[in-house]
N, C-alpha and C positions, 0 to 999 in steps of 0.2 A: 504494499500500500504506499503510495506517495503521499508525503505531507507537504503542505505549502501554506498552512495557516497556523497562527499561534492562537489557542483558545484557552479560556479560563476553566475553572471547575464546573461552571454552569453552562459550558459549551458556547459562550459568547466569544466572538473573535476579538482579540486584543490588538489595538492600534497604538502607535507611539509616535511622538514628535521628535524623538531622539534621532540624531544623525548617526547612523550605524552603517559602516562600510561593509559589503558582503564578505570581504576578506576577514573581518572580525568574527563574523558568523561562522565562516569556514574554519577559522582557527579553533573556535570553541568546539565545533563538530569533530574536528580531527582529534582534539584532546580528549573529548568524551568517549571517542571510539578507540583511543590509544593507537592511533595511526601515525607512524613515523612520516614526517614531512618529506624527507628525501624519497622514500618509497612511494608516497602519494604523488609527488611530482612526476616520477617515472610512469606511474599508472595513468596519470593525466596526459602524458606525452609532452611535458614541458621541463625546462631546466629548473633545478632547485632554486636558482636565483630569481626566476620569473615567479615561482610560487611564493617566495619570500616577499617580493614586491607586492603581489596581490594581497597577501595576508596583512601587510603594513599599509594598505590603502593607496599604494603608488600605481596600481594598475586596475583597470576596470574589468568586470566580468563581461565577456563577450558572449554572443549567442553560441558560438562554438564551445567555449569553456562551460557555459551553463548546461549544454547537453552532456558534456562529459562529466560534469559534477552529478547530473542526474543518473547517468549510467553507473557511476561508482558509489554513490551515496544513497541512491533511491530517494532523493529529494528533488522535486520537479525543477525542470529548467526554468519554468515560469516563476517559481519562487525566487530563484537567484537573480533573474532579470528584474523582478519587482523590487527586490532589495536594492539593486544597483540603481534603478530609476528613482526610487524614493530617496536614496542618498544624494544622487545628482540634483534632484529638485530642492532638497533641504539646503544643500550647499549654495545653490543659486539664490534661493529665498534669503538666506543669511547674508549673502553679498548685497542684496537690494536693501535689506534692513540697515546694514552698516553704511550704505551710501546715502541713505535718506536722512 
């Protein structure tokens, strides 16, 4: 079963205004599953340095990467792309607030 929503105990979807990069979510997921980053990078078909940049918010999750994350973690590609889109929108909204 693929998961792509965060729900509370009453089965209500949880939303946040926090600016959370998908790399942060991925790092937590890898840690929770005790997956070594170097091995995961290899399974993902990328260099360890590329994965490190993703985990530290220096790279975006592309559609290609999202599909591979889905394949490896059974978390939908749509979830990863939504987290990326939400992050991008929050960053831009914060820039507009600061400029105002």
